[in-house]
N, C-alpha and C positions, 0 to 999 in steps of 0.2 A: 259260677266259675271259681268261687272261693275255695273249693275243695280240690282244685287242680293247681299244682305249682310247676313252674318252668325253670329250667337252668339252661342258659344259652349254649354251653359247650361241655361235653362230657368230662374233659380234663379238669374243669373247675371243681368237680366233685372230689378230686384228689387233694384239694386244699382244705385242710381241716376246718379253718375258720369259716369257709364258705358253707360247708355241710352243717356246721353248728348254727349258722344264721338262718337256715331254712326250716320253717316249721312244717314238717310233714310226718306222716305215719309210715309210709312205705313207698317203694320205688317201682315204677314200671320202666324198665331199662331196655331200650332197643340198641343193638341187636342181641343182647346177652341174656334176656329172659328166655327160659325154656320154650322152644317152639316158635320163637319170634325172630329167627335169623333172616330178616328181610333187608336186602341191600337197598341203598338209595339210588336205584335205577328206575327209569321210566317204565320198564317192562316187568318190574317185580310185582308179584301178586299180593299186595299189601292187604287187599280185602279179605284174604284168607284168615287174618287174625283180628278183624274188626270185632267179631262177637266175643272172642276171648278177652281182648283188651277192654271192651265195654263192660263185660261181666266183672272184670278185675276192679275197674274204677267204681262201678256200682256197689260192689261189696264194701269197699273202703268208705265211700260216701255214706252208705247206709248205717255205718257205725260211727258217723260223725268225724271221720278222719280226713286226711288229705293225701293226695298221691303226687309224687314227683315224677313227671313224665319227661323223659329225655332220650336223645339219641346222640350221635357223634357231634353234629353241628347244632342240634337243638332247634331245627326250623323246618325240616321236611317230613321225615317219618313220624316223629312225635306229634307234630302239628296235625298231620293227616289223621292220626288215630284219635286225637281230641275232637277234631271236626266230625269224624264218623261217630264218635260217642254221643256228641250233642245231637246229631241227626237221628241216631238209632234209639237213644234212651230218652232224650228230651223232646224229640219230634221237631227240632228246629229245621228250617229250610237251610240250605247251604249258605245262602246270603246272610241269614241271621246268625248262623254259627260262625261264619267268617268275621263278621263285624264284632261279635263277642270276643273271639280269639284275638283279633288285632288290638283290641282295647287293652289287653293285658300282656300281649306278646307281639310287639311290633315287627320283630324279625321273622315271624312265621312266613314260610314260603314253600309249600309242597311243590315237588317237581311236576312237570306237565303230565306225566303218566299217572301220578297219584291224583292230580286235579281231575283228569278224565274219569277216574274211578269214582271220585266224590260226586261229580256231575251225574253219573249214572245212578248212584245211590240216591241222590236228590230226586231224580225222576221216578225211581222205583217207589220211593216213600210217598212223594207228594203228587205224582202224576205229571209233573213238569219240572223243568229246571228253573231256578230262581235267579241265576246270574250267568254271565259268561266268564271265561278265563282267558286272559290275554297271555299268550305264550311268551315266556321269557327265557332265553338261552344265555346263561351266565358265561362270562369270558373265563377261559382256562387260565389259571395262574402259572406263569413260567418262571422257573428258578433263574435268578440273575447270575448264578455261579456256573451251573452246568447246562442251562438251557432246556432242561427237561420239564414236561408238564408236572405240576405239583398239586393239582386239585383245583377245586372251584372257589376256595375261600382263603383269606389271609391266614387263618388258623392252620389250614392244610399246608400252606407254603412255609410257615414257621416250623411246623413239625418236620417237613421235608429237610429244611436247612439243618435242623438239630440232629436228625438221624443220618442223613446222607453226607453231611459235611461237618463231621464231628470235630475236626481240627479248627474250625472257625471259633473265634472268641465270641463271647456273648455280645460284645460291642459290634462285631462284624455282622452277626445275625440281626441285631437291632438296626444297623445301617441298611441292610438289605430290605428289611421290613419298611423302613422309612422311605426307601426308593419306591416300593410297591404302593404305599399310601399316597405318595406324591403323584404317582401315575393315576391313581384312582381319582384324586382331587382334580387333576387337570382334565380328565375325561368328563367329570361331573360339570366342571365349568363350561366345557365345550357343548355338552349335550343339553344341560339343564333339564334332563328328563327325569332324574330321580329314579326311584325304584318303581317297577311295574307291578301293579296289584290288580286283582280282579275287580271289575266294575259291574254294576247292575245293568242288565241289558234293557234297551229302550223298548224293544218289542220281544215277544215271547220267543225263546230259543228252544227248539226241540231237537235233541240229538238224533242223528240218523240211526235207523235201526241197523 
């Protein structure tokens, strides 16, 4: 995995010092790379670019280079492509690929539709699936100013505040974000559940035809 580099959020790439601190040769950028306009929706056909992405990564690795793989949030589409690459080119099972990915990118979390696609790929390559995926439906972030849905992440909420409420001072935006963080911490203390991740199945799981 040393030839694949991750960046958590696409906007971090706009900060020059962040770009300079990352040692990579080239970028595979979703959704802006030609032919890779895949949205982070469960019904998006992300498998349609598995081969293209894998060829791209293969080509760079073969020259001893590194690839920066990223999307908007840096955890669903880009993570799915890296998992597919490890399965298609390195012949990893999904479980082995997932464990390798999480060691270097703990925030990786493909959406449930992409997870189903990866499970189907696992079965196609290895004749069975190596793990089950526990569905996780993230809570929609609601803007504390206008009450509108602002996306699934704190980054999306902050972007909404900056774009839709331009008259707010930076201090007001920070205050709104602090409120959101406090809500998340309170929920965490109540649930003690932490993040949901895939787990190895005790018995063999075969997807329905």
